[in-house]
N, C-alpha and C positions, 0 to 999 in steps of 0.2 A: 304629624298625626293623621290617621285615616280620615278623621272628620274634616280635615283641611281639603281633601279631594272632593268631598261632597259640597263643602262650602264654596269651593271654586266653581261649582256648576250651578249655583243658585240663579245667576243671571240667565244662563242658558235655559233653565227650567222655568224661568219667569216667576220665581217665588222669592220671598225674603228669608224663609226658613223652611225646614222640613221636620215634621214630627215623625220619629222613627219608632215603630211599635213591634215590628217583627223580631222575635227573640234572637234569631241568628244574626240579624243585622245589628241589633243593639250590642250583642257581644262583640261582633267584628269591629264596630266603631269605637266602643268604650272599654272593652275588656271585662265588662260585668258578667258574672256567671250565675247570678241568682235567677229565680223564676219570674220575678216581676220587676221590670225596668223599662223605661222609655227614655228617649233622648230628643231634645230640640236642637237641631243642628242649625247654627246661625253663622254669620260671617265673623263672629267673635268666638268666645270660649264655648258657648252653648250651655245647655241646662240638662241635667240628668234628673229623672223622676223615679222614685220608688216608694215603697211603704215602710212602716216601722220595723218590719222583720229584717230589713236589709240596710238600715241606716249605717251601721258600722262597717258592714261588708263593702258598701259602695264607697265609703270614705277611703278604704284601702285600695279598692280596685279602680275607682274612677276619680283620682285626685285632680285630674286636669280640667274638670268641669265643675261649674256651680251645681250643687246637689240640693234637691228639694224632696223632703219626705212628706207625703200627702195622706190625708185621711178622707178628704172630701171628694166630690165628683171630679174625675180626671179632667174633664173639659174645663173646669174652673181653674185648675192649676196651670193648664196650658194657656188659658186666657191671660192669667197674670204674667206668665213668662213672656208671652208675645207682647203684652203691653210694655214690659220693661225693656224689651229689645227692639221696639219699633216695628214689629211685624204686622204688615197689612195683608199680605198674601202668603198663606201657609200651605205648603205641600204635604200630602199624606200618601201612604202606601195603599193605593186603592185595591191591590190584589189580596191584601191580608186584613185590612181593617174591617171589623165586624159592623153590622148594621147598628148594634147597640152603641159601640164606640163612636161611630160616625155621628149618630144622633146626639150623643153627649157633647161632642165637639161642636156640631152645628148649633146646638141650643145655647152653648156658652159663648161661642165666637160670633156674636151677632154682627159685629162691624168688621170682621176679618173674612176674607174670601178663602174658601178651601179649594185647593187645586190638586187634582190627581196627578201623581208623578210616576205611575206605573212601576216598573222594575228598576228604576234608576239606581237605587241603593243596592239591590240584589246584584246587579251587573258589576258593581265594584268588587264583589267577592269572587267573581269568576277567575281573576288573575291572582295566583298565590305567590307570596313572597318566599324568600329562602327559608324563613322560620316555619311558615305554614307547610311548605313542601317537606321539610324534615319531620314535622309532627305527623303528617299523613304517612310518611315512610315508616315511622315507628308503629303506627297503627297497622300498616301492611305487614311489617315484620312479625308482629304478634299473631296476625291472621295466618301467615305462612307457617309459623311454628305450630299453631293449632291443627292445621291440615296434616302436617307431618305426624303429630301425636295421635290423631284420631285414626289414621290408617293402620296403626299398630293395634287398635282396639276393636276394629270391626270383627264381628263374629256372628255365626248363625244364631238366631233367636233374639238378638238385640232389636229393640223397637226404634222407629224413627225418632221418637221423643228422647229416648235414651242417648242416641247418637248426637242429637241436637244439644242435649245437656252436656255431653262430653266435650263438644266443640266449645261451648260457652265456658266451661270450667278451664279448658286448655288456654283460651284467650286470656282469661284472668290470670292464670298461672304465668303467662308470658308477660304480664305487666299491664295489661289493658285496664282502663278505668271501668269499662262496661262493654255493652254491645252496640253496634251501629244500628241494628234493627233486629226484629225477631228472626232467629235462624231458621232457614228452610232446609229440611232434609226430606228427601223423597226416594223411596225404594221402588224398583220395578215399574209397574204400570202407573204408579203415582207420579213418576217423573214426567209424565205427559202433561201435568199441570204446572204451568210456569211458576206460580206462587203457591205451591202446595203447603198446607199447614201440617207439620209433623203429627202423626197419630200413633196408633198401636200396631200398625202393620209391622210384622217381624221380617228380619233380613233372611233371605234364602239364597242358596247357591245359584249363580247365574243372573242375579239382579244387577241392574245399574243402580248406582247410588249417586244422586244429585245433591250437592251441598252448596248452598248460597249463604254466605255468612261474612261477618266483618267485625273487627275490633274498633272500639272507641278509645281515643288517646288524646288527652288534652283538649277535648271538645271537638276533635276532628275524626272523621269516619274513614273506615276502609270498607271495601265491597269486592268480594271475589266469589266466583263460582267454579267448582270443579266437579266433574262427573267421572266416576271410576266404575270398574266392573268388579263385582264380588264373585270371583271365579270367572270362567270364560263366559262371555255374553254372545248372543246370537248374531248371525251374519248381517241382518238388517241394521241392528244397533251398531255394529262395527262400521258399516257403511255410513250411517248417520254421524257417528263420531268423526269419521274422516272428513265428511262434508262440513261439519261445524268447525272443526279445527282449521280447515282451509279458509272458510269464510272469516273466521276470526283473524287469521293472519292477513287476509286481504283488507279487513277493516283497520288493523294495526298499521299496515303499510300506507293507508290513506290519511292517517292522522298527521297533520302538520298545521302550523299557524297559517291562517287565511282560508283554509278549507272550511266549507260549511258542514253542519251536522248532516244535512241531506247527502252531501258528497260521500261522506264516510259510510253512512248507512247504505247507500247504493252500492258501494264497492263490496261490502260484505253480503248484502242481500242478493246481488247478482250471482254469486257462487251457489247460494242455496237454491235459487230459482232454476239455474241451469242444471242442477242435480235433480230437479223434479219435486222439491220439497217447499216451494215458495209459499203454499197455503198453510204450511206447518210452522212457519216463522211468523209468530202472531204479535210481536211487540217491536218497539223501537230498538235500535242497536245499543243505545247507551245514554248517559247523562253525566252532568258534572257531579263532583263529590267534594265536600269540604266540611264546613260547619253543619251542613245538612247532608244526609246521604243521597238525596235527590235534589240537585240544584242545576242551574244553567252552567254551561250551554248544553242544549239537548241534541242528541244524535238520533234522528228519526226520519222516516220517509218524507222527502221534500222539505226537510227542516232548513231554515234560513239562518240559524245562529252561526256566526262566524267564530272559529276557534282562535282564541288569542294565546300568545306565548305565556306560559305559566299556568294555564288552566289544567285541571286534572279531570279526565273523563273516563268513563267505562266503555269498553268494547265487549259486548256480550250477546252474540248471536245464539239462537237456540232453534232446535227442531223438536217438535212434540207430536207424537203419534198415539192417539187414544187406544188403549188396550195393549199397547206395546211398551211405551216408555218415552223417554226424551233425553236430550243431551243439551246442556248449555255450558259454555266456557266463557269466563269473564275475567278480565284484567282491568285494573286502573292504569291509566297512561298519562304521563306528564306531557303536555303539548310543548314542543320546541319549534324553532324556526324551520328546521330542516327535517322534522319528523316527530316521532313520539318515543318517549322513554317508558318502557314497560316496568311497572313498579314491583309486581310480585316476583318471587324467586321460584315458586312452586311449578313443577313440570306441568305441561299441557299434553304430553304424550299419553296415550291410553294406558292406564294402569289396570291390570287384572290381577287382583290379589289371590 
């Protein structure tokens, strides 16, 4: 069980147990898909906590742990579970625990020491097993299908919002459970905003169309960006597209187990800087993807996260020029010992419809 890996690190972390409250971590460790669940990971079977809405669901999804349905203060049920399991030092996820939750725990656990364990649980999720990789690939396949479908529907007069909605419908038609995140569609000069919110701007001949979107499948996310031309685009945008495409390939070529996120970012960023657009590449190169659309390891300037075999990361350089537009190309990549496996099938050559 995945909880066994965390339990095996308790001595290293100098705690007797860890209370896990981050929803993605709870799902990863227990399989629980509801909106309110927490887990006490111990050297034994552990304890799962939820409220009355999820008593039956947790019975089905978390049969491997003792289950407690609580109505009272959360800190009190954790105290009781700690007492039953001989816990004197309790680890907690200090990056996600709210002040209110911490105070509840602190007030209830008067004789138990609370120990911050940072991202110890999050890091377990960086490496995907075969089942996780297959699920992410299914999310990517639905994303690829949506891109193919939407290209046939682009027409003069459509708004950014309408194209975003069409992408969303297409992902669901392809079998997706939902969306990884709010779809980004940007036309023309709006594409200079890395995270533009789709509006009522209508599509015109000669626009670039930047689309950042992804399907959700079995709890796992996809994340892909493609930029196309609606008709012939201008010469500077053509040059920018070529620069971004070359930068993305340099980043893809740098992905391998043992490389740091900073190494991969630098490989792609160097291409953009040498082309004279360094100040127009305004974000990190990428991030991990899994039960969260943004998780570790991170790929950013001077980043120290080391890429492990089995991680899935994005490689997404972009160049953004105010008043003109922008280009971003993004793929998810499975990290392997000798390189990276690009997961999307959609072309990255410039399409001018």
